[in-house]
C-alpha positions, 0 to 999 in steps of 0.5 A, spaced: 500 500 500 502 507 498 499 509 505 505 504 507 510 504 503 517 510 503 513 515 501 506 513 503 503 519 508 504 515 515 511 514 513 512 522 513 508 521 519 511 518 523 519 521 520 516 528 522 514 526 528 521 522 529 525 528 528 521 533 532 522 528 537 529 529 537 529 537 536 525 537 542 530 534 546 535 538 543 532 544 546 530 541 552 538 539 554 540 546 551 536 549 555 538 546 562 543 551 563 535 557 563 540 563 560 541 558 554 533 557 552 534 563 548 539 561 543 537 554 543 530 557 542 533 560 534 538 554 533 531 549 533 527 554 528 534 555 524 531 547 524 524 548 523 524 553 518 527 548 513 523 542 515 518 545 512 520 546 506 523 539 507 530 541 506 533 540 513 539 535 514 542 531 520 536 534 525 541 534 531 547 536 527 543 541 524 541 543 531 548 545 534 551 548 528 545 553 529 545 554 537 553 556 536 552 561 531 546 564 536 548 565 542 550 572 542 543 574 538 539 568 542 541 569 548 540 575 549 533 575 545 531 571 550 532 574 557 528 579 555 522 575 554 523 573 560 523 578 563 517 580 560 512 574 561 514 575 569 512 582 567 506 580 565 506 573 570 506 580 576 501 584 573 496 577 573 497 575 579 497 581 583 492 587 581 487 583 585 492 583 593 494 591 590 487 592 588 490 595 582 487 594 575 492 599 573 496 595 574 492 588 569 491 594 563 499 595 563 499 587 564 494 586 558 499 591 554 504 588 556 503 581 554 499 584 547 505 588 545 510 582 546 506 579 543 507 581 536 513 582 538 516 576 540 513 571 536 517 571 528 523 574 532 526 568 533 525 566 526 526 572 523 533 571 528 535 564 525 534 566 518 537 574 518 542 578 521 540 583 524 540 587 531 536 585 537 532 591 536 530 591 528 529 583 530 524 586 535 521 591 531 521 587 524 516 581 528 512 587 530 511 590 522 510 583 521 505 581 525 501 588 522 503 586 515 500 580 515 495 581 521 490 575 518 497 570 518 498 572 525 491 571 528 490 564 524 497 562 527 495 564 534 488 561 532 492 554 531 498 555 538 490 555 542 488 550 538 495 546 540 497 548 546 488 546 548 490 539 545 497 538 550 493 540 556 487 535 554 493 530 553 497 533 560 491 531 564 489 526 561 494 521 560 502 524 562 505 530 562 512 526 559 509 527 552 507 533 552 514 536 554 518 531 550 515 534 544 510 541 545 514 545 545 519 543 538 511 542 535 510 549 537 516 553 533 514 547 527 508 550 528 510 558 526 516 556 523 510 554 517 505 560 518 513 565 518 516 562 512 510 563 507 510 571 511 517 571 509 517 568 502 513 573 500 517 579 504 522 576 500 518 578 493 520 585 494 527 588 491 530 590 497 525 588 503 529 583 506 536 578 504 536 570 505 544 570 507 542 563 504 539 564 498 546 570 497 550 565 498 548 561 495 547 565 488 555 567 490 557 560 489 554 560 483 557 566 479 563 562 482 562 557 479 
């Protein structure tokens, strides 16, 4: 049966599931020092961006290469996000105790701009060379430019989150831990790459270093 063959849907599903599982393990292991979570996340997106186009190589090797090259950018990006998440958590956890509606409103505003500023920031950092602030700013601009796709992405992530929440309650938390984070990132890459490719078609809008390097190699042949 073609469905069960090497080129069939079942084999591709199992292969992709195994790839995400390996990638998630790499992310967990290299995030253990905590301060390196940002760099590990950028490294995951370096792989998932390629997985969307089915151009990934050896998963662990690709991850390690991207992790080393993104330490400088990934670590501060992760720390900034962690700081913003703490601000959001503090606002929603303490507005009742402090009887401060302003604190709750502030938390909502921070949460809104955090989503816009970081939903594409890590895949952007994985695909393009840019400064830290420019990466966050570009994530906001892409979120606004492709608002429909961004809203659709948030809905898909919410569905996945509740699905994983149901699995963790009904079955086992270990599955969610070993598969969930990389699955979310793969989903984000799926939408992000559509946006990136549209922008790359506009001359002078963005330049993908990998594409530029390939063009240079072709010219030198």
